[in-house]
C-alpha positions as CSV (number, residue, x, y, z in Angstrom):
1,M,0.0,0.0,0.0
2,T,3.0,2.3,0.4
3,I,3.0,3.3,-3.3
4,S,-0.4,2.3,-4.7
5,V,-2.3,4.4,-2.2
6,Y,-0.6,7.5,-3.5
7,V,-1.2,6.8,-7.2
8,P,-4.8,8.2,-7.3
9,L,-3.5,11.4,-5.7
10,V,-0.8,11.8,-8.4
11,V,-3.2,11.0,-11.2
12,T,-5.5,13.7,-9.9
13,V,-2.7,16.3,-10.1
14,V,-1.6,15.1,-13.6
15,L,-5.1,15.2,-15.1
16,A,-5.9,18.6,-13.5
17,G,-2.8,20.0,-15.2
18,L,-3.6,18.4,-18.6
19,A,-7.4,19.3,-18.6
20,P,-7.0,22.9,-20.0
21,R,-5.0,21.7,-22.9
22,V,-7.5,18.9,-23.7
23,A,-10.4,21.4,-23.6
24,R,-8.7,23.9,-26.0
25,Q,-7.1,21.6,-28.5
26,R,-9.5,18.7,-28.9
27,A,-13.0,18.3,-30.3
28,P,-15.2,19.8,-27.6
29,R,-17.9,17.1,-27.3
30,P,-15.6,14.2,-26.6
31,A,-13.4,16.5,-24.5
32,A,-16.4,17.4,-22.3
33,W,-17.3,13.7,-21.8
34,S,-13.7,12.8,-21.1
35,L,-13.3,15.6,-18.5
36,A,-16.5,14.6,-16.8
37,C,-15.4,10.9,-16.5
38,A,-12.0,12.0,-15.4
39,A,-13.5,14.3,-12.7
40,V,-15.7,11.5,-11.3
41,V,-13.0,8.8,-11.3
42,T,-10.3,11.1,-9.8
43,A,-12.6,12.5,-7.1
44,I,-13.5,8.9,-6.0
45,G,-9.8,7.9,-6.1
46,W,-8.9,11.0,-4.1
47,L,-11.4,10.3,-1.4
48,G,-10.6,6.6,-1.4
49,S,-6.9,7.2,-1.0
50,L,-7.5,9.7,1.8
51,A,-9.8,7.3,3.5
52,L,-7.3,4.4,3.4
53,L,-4.5,6.7,4.7
54,A,-6.7,8.0,7.5
55,F,-7.9,4.5,8.4
56,T,-4.3,3.6,9.4
57,A,-4.5,6.2,12.2
58,F,-8.1,5.6,13.1
59,A,-7.6,1.8,13.4
60,Q,-4.8,2.4,16.0
61,I,-7.2,4.1,18.5
62,P,-7.5,1.6,21.4
63,E,-11.3,1.7,21.6
64,V,-11.6,1.2,17.8
65,A,-9.1,-1.7,17.9
66,E,-11.0,-3.3,20.8
67,E,-14.2,-3.1,18.9
68,G,-12.7,-4.5,15.7
69,H,-10.7,-7.2,17.6
70,W,-7.3,-6.4,16.1
71,S,-3.9,-5.7,17.6
72,V,-2.8,-2.1,17.8
73,A,0.8,-3.2,18.2
74,A,0.6,-5.3,15.0
75,L,-0.8,-2.4,13.1
76,R,2.0,-0.1,14.3
77,T,4.6,-2.7,13.4
78,H,3.4,-3.4,9.8
79,D,1.7,-0.1,8.9
80,P,3.9,1.8,6.4
81,V,2.1,5.1,6.7
82,F,3.4,7.8,9.1
83,L,1.0,8.9,11.7
84,S,1.3,12.6,10.6
85,V,0.4,11.6,7.0
86,A,-2.6,9.7,8.2
87,A,-3.7,12.6,10.4
88,V,-3.4,15.1,7.6
89,S,-5.3,12.7,5.3
90,A,-8.1,12.4,7.8
91,L,-8.4,16.2,8.0
92,A,-8.4,16.5,4.2
93,L,-11.0,13.8,4.0
94,V,-13.4,15.5,6.5
95,V,-13.0,18.9,4.8
96,G,-13.6,17.3,1.3
97,L,-16.7,15.5,2.4
98,V,-18.1,18.6,4.2
99,S,-17.4,20.7,1.1
100,L,-19.0,18.1,-1.1
101,G,-22.1,18.1,1.0
102,V,-22.3,21.9,0.9
103,A,-21.8,21.9,-2.9
104,A,-24.5,19.3,-3.3
105,V,-27.0,21.4,-1.4
106,R,-26.1,24.4,-3.5
107,Q,-26.5,22.5,-6.8
108,V,-29.9,21.2,-5.7
109,R,-31.0,24.7,-4.9
110,H,-29.7,26.0,-8.2
111,L,-31.6,23.3,-10.2
112,L,-34.8,24.1,-8.2
113,W,-34.3,27.8,-8.9
114,A,-33.9,27.1,-12.6
115,R,-37.1,25.1,-12.7
116,R,-39.0,27.8,-10.8
117,E,-37.7,30.4,-13.2
118,C,-38.8,28.3,-16.2
119,G,-42.3,28.4,-14.8
120,R,-42.2,32.2,-14.2
121,V,-40.9,33.1,-17.6
122,P,-43.8,34.3,-19.7
123,G,-45.1,32.1,-22.5
124,D,-45.1,28.4,-23.0
125,T,-42.7,28.0,-25.9
126,E,-39.0,27.1,-25.7
127,L,-38.0,30.7,-26.5
128,A,-39.0,33.4,-24.1
129,V,-38.3,37.1,-25.0
130,L,-38.0,39.5,-22.1
131,D,-39.1,43.1,-22.6
132,D,-35.8,44.4,-21.2
133,D,-33.2,46.7,-22.7
134,V,-30.4,45.0,-20.8
135,P,-28.7,42.6,-23.2
136,Q,-28.8,39.1,-21.9
137,A,-29.3,35.6,-23.2
138,F,-29.1,32.3,-21.3
139,A,-30.6,28.8,-21.1
140,L,-32.6,27.6,-18.1
141,P,-32.6,23.8,-17.5
142,G,-35.9,22.4,-16.6
143,A,-38.6,20.0,-17.8
144,P,-38.5,21.3,-20.5
145,G,-35.9,23.9,-20.5
146,R,-36.3,27.5,-21.7
147,I,-34.1,29.9,-23.7
148,V,-34.4,33.4,-22.3
149,V,-33.4,36.4,-24.5
150,S,-33.9,40.1,-23.8
151,R,-35.0,42.5,-26.5
152,G,-31.8,44.5,-25.8
153,M,-29.8,41.5,-26.9
154,L,-31.9,40.9,-30.0
155,R,-31.3,44.5,-31.1
156,C,-27.5,44.0,-30.8
157,L,-27.5,41.1,-33.3
158,G,-28.4,40.6,-36.9
159,D,-30.8,38.0,-38.2
160,A,-28.1,35.3,-38.8
161,E,-26.4,36.1,-35.5
162,R,-29.7,35.7,-33.7
163,E,-30.1,32.3,-35.2
164,A,-26.6,31.4,-34.2
165,M,-27.2,32.6,-30.6
166,L,-30.4,30.6,-30.3
167,A,-28.7,27.5,-31.8
168,H,-26.0,27.9,-29.2
169,E,-28.4,28.0,-26.3
170,R,-30.5,25.2,-27.7
171,A,-27.3,23.1,-27.8
172,H,-26.9,23.7,-24.1
173,L,-30.4,22.4,-23.4
174,H,-30.4,19.4,-25.7
175,G,-26.9,18.3,-24.5
176,R,-28.0,18.6,-20.9
177,H,-24.9,20.6,-20.2
178,H,-26.1,21.6,-16.7
179,L,-25.5,18.0,-15.6
180,F,-21.9,18.3,-16.7
181,Q,-21.6,21.5,-14.8
182,T,-23.0,19.8,-11.7
183,V,-20.5,16.9,-11.9
184,W,-17.6,19.3,-12.2
185,R,-18.8,21.6,-9.4
186,L,-19.3,18.6,-7.0
187,T,-15.9,17.1,-7.8
188,A,-14.1,20.4,-7.5
189,A,-15.6,20.7,-4.0
190,V,-13.9,17.5,-3.1
191,T,-10.4,18.9,-3.7
192,P,-9.2,22.3,-5.0
193,L,-6.9,20.4,-7.4
194,L,-9.9,19.6,-9.6
195,R,-10.9,23.3,-10.0
196,P,-8.8,23.7,-13.2
197,L,-10.5,20.6,-14.6
198,A,-13.9,22.1,-13.8
199,E,-13.0,25.4,-15.5
200,A,-11.7,23.5,-18.5
201,G,-14.9,21.6,-18.6
202,G,-17.0,24.8,-18.7
203,F,-15.0,26.0,-21.6
204,A,-15.5,22.7,-23.4
205,L,-19.2,23.1,-23.0
206,E,-19.2,26.5,-24.5
207,R,-17.1,25.3,-27.4
208,W,-19.5,22.3,-27.8
209,A,-22.4,24.6,-28.1
210,D,-20.5,26.9,-30.5
211,E,-19.7,23.9,-32.8
212,E,-23.3,22.8,-32.7
213,A,-24.5,26.3,-33.6
214,A,-21.9,26.5,-36.5
215,A,-23.2,23.2,-37.9
216,R,-26.8,24.5,-37.5
217,V,-26.3,27.9,-39.3
218,G,-23.7,26.6,-41.7
219,S,-21.1,29.3,-40.9
220,R,-18.4,29.4,-38.3
221,T,-17.8,33.1,-39.0
222,V,-21.4,34.0,-38.2
223,V,-21.2,32.2,-34.9
224,A,-17.9,33.9,-34.0
225,R,-19.4,37.2,-34.8
226,A,-22.5,36.5,-32.7
227,V,-20.4,35.4,-29.7
228,G,-18.2,38.5,-29.9
229,R,-21.1,40.9,-30.3
230,A,-23.1,39.3,-27.5
231,A,-20.1,39.4,-25.2
232,L,-19.4,43.1,-25.9
233,A,-23.1,44.0,-25.4
234,S,-23.4,42.2,-22.1
235,A,-19.9,43.0,-20.8
236,A,-21.3,45.1,-17.9
237,V,-24.2,42.8,-17.2
238,V,-24.2,40.5,-14.2
239,R,-25.2,37.1,-15.7
240,P,-27.5,34.7,-13.8
241,A,-26.2,31.3,-12.7
242,A,-27.2,29.7,-16.0
243,L,-25.6,28.6,-19.3
244,A,-25.0,31.7,-21.4
245,A,-23.7,32.3,-24.9
246,T,-21.2,34.9,-23.4
247,G,-19.7,32.3,-21.0
248,G,-16.2,31.0,-21.1
249,S,-13.2,32.6,-22.5
250,V,-14.7,34.6,-25.4
251,P,-11.5,35.5,-27.3
252,Q,-10.4,31.9,-27.3
253,R,-13.8,30.7,-28.4
254,V,-13.9,33.3,-31.3
255,Q,-10.3,32.2,-32.3
256,A,-11.4,28.6,-32.4
257,L,-14.4,29.4,-34.5
258,L,-12.3,31.3,-37.0
259,S,-10.0,28.3,-37.3
260,P,-10.8,24.9,-38.9
261,P,-12.7,22.5,-36.7
262,P,-10.5,20.7,-34.1
263,P,-9.3,17.2,-35.0
264,R,-10.8,14.1,-33.5
265,R,-7.7,12.3,-32.3
266,S,-8.0,9.3,-30.1
267,L,-4.5,9.1,-28.6
268,P,-5.1,11.8,-25.9
269,F,-8.3,10.1,-24.8
270,V,-6.7,6.7,-24.8
271,A,-3.8,8.1,-22.6
272,G,-6.4,9.6,-20.2
273,A,-8.3,6.3,-20.1
274,L,-5.1,4.5,-19.2
275,L,-4.4,7.0,-16.4
276,L,-7.9,6.5,-15.0
277,T,-7.5,2.8,-15.2
278,L,-4.2,3.1,-13.3
279,C,-6.0,5.1,-10.7
280,C,-8.7,2.5,-10.2
281,V,-6.3,-0.4,-10.1
282,S,-4.0,1.3,-7.6
283,L,-6.9,2.1,-5.4
284,A,-8.2,-1.4,-5.5
285,N,-4.7,-2.7,-4.7
286,A,-4.3,-0.3,-1.8
287,A,-7.7,-1.4,-0.4
288,S,-6.6,-5.0,-0.7
289,D,-3.3,-4.3,1.1
290,S,-5.2,-2.5,3.9
291,E,-7.6,-5.4,4.3
292,S,-4.6,-7.8,4.5
293,L,-3.0,-5.5,7.1
294,V,-6.2,-5.6,9.3
295,D,-6.5,-9.3,8.8
296,S,-2.9,-9.8,10.1
297,A,-3.7,-7.6,13.1
298,E,-6.8,-9.6,13.8
299,R,-4.7,-12.8,13.7
300,A,-2.2,-11.3,16.0
301,Q,-4.9,-10.3,18.5
302,C,-6.5,-13.8,18.3
303,A,-3.1,-15.4,19.0
304,A,-2.4,-13.1,21.9
305,D,-5.9,-13.8,23.4
306,A,-5.4,-17.5,22.9
307,G,-2.0,-17.4,24.6
308,A,-3.3,-15.4,27.5
309,T,-6.2,-17.9,27.9
310,T,-3.8,-20.9,27.8
311,A,-1.4,-19.4,30.3
312,S,-4.3,-18.7,32.7
313,A,-5.6,-22.3,32.3
314,L,-2.1,-23.7,33.0
315,A,-1.8,-21.6,36.0
316,G,-5.1,-23.1,37.3
317,C,-7.0,-19.8,37.1
318,S,-9.6,-21.1,34.7
319,P,-10.8,-24.6,33.8
320,H,-11.9,-23.6,30.4
321,Q,-10.1,-24.4,27.2
322,P,-9.1,-21.6,24.8
323,E,-11.7,-20.9,22.2
324,P,-10.7,-21.0,18.5
325,C,-11.3,-17.3,18.0
326,C,-9.6,-17.3,14.5
327,D,-12.0,-19.7,12.8
328,H,-13.6,-16.9,10.8
329,H,-10.5,-16.6,8.7
330,G,-11.5,-19.6,6.7
331,A,-10.4,-23.1,5.8
332,D,-6.9,-22.0,4.8
333,D,-6.0,-21.6,8.5
334,R,-6.9,-25.2,9.4
């Protein structure tokens, strides 16, 4: 467990560093899916590694050892993790779980807010036009979702650019991009190391919607112009917590739209899949080593109890024979 328990932590750092490059240089749709999978796997691996490291200290508490029927001395002898490392891991685990709970509550509130806003927006069609001079446009996830655009934003765009903007927001709704955002926000709450991955994922979603809009209107230049004009028009507007056409890094999005479509290369995703597989295998190996460590400590405690009982019987203190307390370890011990 000495090395394998730390592998998921290292994989988390590596993928967090590579995520921005993947989001900007690869096709946005597979990039978004890859980043979502990477976020989930690395977050689980992060929490699992911290839990295994923290358990080595928790298991050495006398009351816990007595309840679990294992030997504290055996754990201290064979445990390769320093107590200070286990204590820091326990603290990080508690902080990560509390932060995850808080983020989950916020996300539920956000989704409920979006559904309420969908019901409050006038009209019963997918598109809702607000009689407001403030330029704004965004998508509200719901059942079904709504595209909200103000008259101020419509006046800033031409006919083709309006179509591109609506296609962009429609891509957010049809792709259920709010679920991707939820995944990234929850995993980023587990550890700050995953925040770059969450930011890269948000950019990938905007690029995904841009590419869908370009395919819809048949012109990447029109979409780039629509994104740029919408961003300039709403630069001083505080946007709601929703998917908006002016989200992400606008200059990089415009540059990507004015360039040829990104290539669909499989090698980066294969390399990422191998890293995630390594993370899972290492975590499973560390868990197996931890189980073997506890099993050895249980055997040591059983042997100590049996020896103490035998010594008492030989001294005439008890007529009872020692009980086979280690029978639960299976037929291999017999």
